C-alpha positions, 0 to 999 in steps of 0.5 A, a space after each residue: 487505529 481507525 486507519 488499521 481497521 479500514 485498511 484491514 477491511 480493504 485487505 479482506 475485500 481484495 483477498 476475498 475477491 482474489 479467492 473467489 476469482 481463483 475459484 470461479 472465474 477465468 483466468 483466475 489470480 493463480 494463473 495471472 501470478 504464475 504466468 510472470 510478467 504482468 502478473 508480478 505487478 498483481 503480486 507486488 501490489 498485493 504484498 506491498 498493500 498488506 505490509 504497508 496498509 493494515 500492518 503499518 497502520 496498526 504499527 503507527 497507532 502503537 507508536 502514537 499510543 506509546 508516545 502519548 500514554 507511556 512517555 506522556 508526550 501528547 500531540 498538540 499543535 505542529 506535531 498534531 498536524 504532522 500526525 494527521 498529515 501522516 495518517 492521511 497521506 500515508 494511507 492515501 498514498 499506499 492504497 493509491 499506489 498498490 491498488 494501481 499495481 494490482 489492477 495493472 497486474 490483473 488486467 495485464 496478466 489476463 491480457 497476456 494469457 489471452 494473447 499468448 496462444 496466438 503469439 507468445 513472444 509478442 504478448 508481453 510487448 503488447 501488454 506493456 504497451 496497452 496496459 502497464 506502460 502508462 501506470 508508472 507515473 501514477 504509482 510514483 505519484 501515490 508513492 510520493 504522497 505516502 513518502 511525504 506522509 511518512 516524513 510528516 509523521 517522523 517529524 511529528 514524532 520527533 517534535 512530540 518526543 522532544 516535548 516529553 518529560 525527561 526522566 533522570 537516570 539517577 
C-alpha cells in the first residue's frame, strides 16, 4: 500500500506540474501534446505511468491482502522474496521508463515547436536526432526491470497460493 501512496504522490506532482506549465509557461503541455510527433511520447509516458504506477500498485496490494487475509496464505520464505522483488523492481521499472518517455516527449515537443516556424519538414527529424533517438535503450532497460518484477510477483503469488489451506467442496 505504501508503494501506491508513493506512486500516487508522484502522479499528483507530475499532474500539478503539467497543469501549472499549461497555464503559466510556454509552450505548455497542451501545445506539446497537440503537436503530435514527440509530444506523443509525453502522452504515452503520462498515461502509462498513471495506469502502471499508482493504479497497479494499489491493485497489487489488494492481491497481497487477498492472499494473506482471505486465503490465509502468508508470504514467507521464497514467496516473500519474490513479493519484495515484485514491489521494488516493478515500481522502479515503471517510474524509470515512463518518466524518461515523459521527459523525452516534453523536451522533444518543445524543441519541435521552436524549430517548426523555421523549417516545418525538418523539425521532427532534428528532434528525433537531438532528443528522442538515444532514449529507447533506457526505456527498454527500465521496462525489462518492470517485467522481471512482474514475473517475480507472479511466481511469489503462485507459491503462496499453492501453500494456502484448500477448502473441501462438500
